[in-house]
Steps between C-alpha positions, in 0.01 A plus 500: 500500500625135450354309214371148565680202337330456162587121481361426847217277361766304303711470809200369695428254232850381487499461885180295475632281233827451687311415816290243309815351326662470850210312638470276200888421515454416877224250412691353213805446732284340756348267244835408365626420855192297571539308175867433571418386856253253364754368249755464773252304718420269214866443427566421864197276514628311187850462649345363820287254307786392290701429812204301648486301166868414521467392868200296428678338196788401718269350759298323230158591372245335277410609145182691604688717754780562244243598239314721747829679601597552128146625412506746782846621411390548128202711627743699704715551198201615307413740772858620522499566131184698512618704794835571337305631204302717745816633659644583157181679388502688839860614443422634159190678652706634784756634258237671290364652812855619591537656158164676534599626845837629368321689220247658724768598752704668229192698377423600855858614565489703178184671604636551848821654365282746277307595821810561695629720221170682488514558881850642478405715213197635701728565802741690271202709368382568855858599610532735199161658576593550864836641397330743257259614766788555742696697240204711421436569886868570550498734194200689630652520843834637373306757270292606807813541713667705225195722471494555876870571495462771217212655702705529801787651313270764345 
């Protein structure tokens, strides 16, 4: 009779942790992409506003308009700086999530390998048991035939 895998509960736990790390890494990747998209949008918006400022300067503008443009660009620069910090923090978090995922995947793979070895060992035990039973049956059959052959000769 085949024995059950004694580390099955640890394999299940490793699978659960790997699934959780996979979901978490997916969320972290999504957050990083979103943060990067926001930064890219802010940078494009700043370039656009800088171009508008240059065009307005060439066409002539009064001090109030110039000051408003510069204040707005300064606010965009602050927002860009904050968003760049968020992107950097998000990259660090994503890398930590990737490391956690790699660790859980290695542990799961180790338990899976142990389970496969266990399965192969159980198959070997079953084959040996079947072979032993076949050998015993064959031995009894040969002994029976020999006894019948002796009885017929006598």
